[in-house]
N, C-alpha and C positions, 0 to 999 in steps of 0.2 A: 188673251184667250179672246177668237173670234166667234164671233154671237152668234145663237145659232136660231135659227128659222125652216120650217117643215116647206118642202114646196108641196104638197101636197094637204092640203084642210084636214085633207077625211082621214089620211093615216097618217101617223107622228115613224119618225125613225122606232125608236123605244117600242111602240108599238110593231111595227116590222121585226125587229130584235127578237121576240116574240115566234117567229111565226120556225118552225121545220122547214124546212126546204136550201134546194143548192142547186146547180153552181148560182153563184150572186155578184152583181154586178151593181156594187155601189157605183152610184153618180154625185159628186157633188159638187155646184155651184158655188163658186166664187164668187163676189163681188166687197171692191177694196178702193181708198183714194187709193190714183197714182204713183204719188208719193211712197206710195207703203211698196212696191211692186217686187221689191229685192227684201223684204221679210217677210214678204207671203212666201217668194219662190227659198227660204233657205229657212224658213218656218214649218212648210212641206214637202221639203228633201228631209229633216233631218226626221217630221212624223214617219217619211214613206223609210224610212233607214231599218229603222225597227217597224213595220208592219213585215217587210221582207223578213223577215227572221221567225214571226207568227206563224204557226200548225197551216195550215188549209189557206192561207195567200197562197193565188197565180204570180198580180201580172200589174199594173198597174200604167196607168200616164198621166200627167196637168197637161191644157194647152188652154191657149190664151185669145181671145173672142178677137178681130182682127181689128185694123184703123181707129186704132187708136183704145179700144175697147181697153175698161180697169174691168172685163167680165174672165173667170177662169170657170176650167169645167176639167173636174181628177174626176179618171173613172179606174176605178181599180175591182180586179180579177178576186172571185174567195170558193173555193168550196165549199159551200155554205155559208148558209147562216151564223151556225152555229160555232164557226172558225173567227168570223169576224166580229162577234158580238165579245167576242174570251176577247180577243184582240182587241179591241174599241171599249173594253170597261179597263182593260189592264193600267194599274196604277202609273207602271213610266209611260204611253201615249196621253194619257191623260195630263202628267205634269206637261209633255209635251206641247200639246196641240194649245194650254194657255199661253206658247209661247207666240204663237200670231197675232201678228197686227189689233189694235185695236179698233179700228177701220172695216178689218175681215167682217166679213154674211158671208155663215159656214146652212149652203139649203146640201143634207146628206140624208138621201133618196136609195134603197134599196132595189134593183130592178134583174125579171128573170127573162130570157131568154126564152122566145117563145117556136113550138117547133110549127113554122110556114115557110109552107116548100115553095120555090119558085115567084118569087112576090119582094125582085128589086127593084127598083121602080132606080133611071136616068132623067 
């Protein structure tokens, strides 16, 4: 099972899961021992298959740091916090996350899109 750490020390993921907002994006920063890369990707694909079947799920992607990095970031878009919470707390998902490599440290956090027009940085 991955070690869970907070991305923001002021607000925990579990506090965020009490919010009534949507849509939301789960950002999950993973660090692992480089030798566990395939185990991480296999475990993530397995739990992503479950999440894709859950009400309120919209999409997900996994990205890997470049130049030999052992850091990964997953983002998943959800209709609302309630849908994410139900999927995250589901016993089947909890069983699946137990299959992550022991070296994995996960830092999940929920975000919402800001309504800021025409503020692109190039």
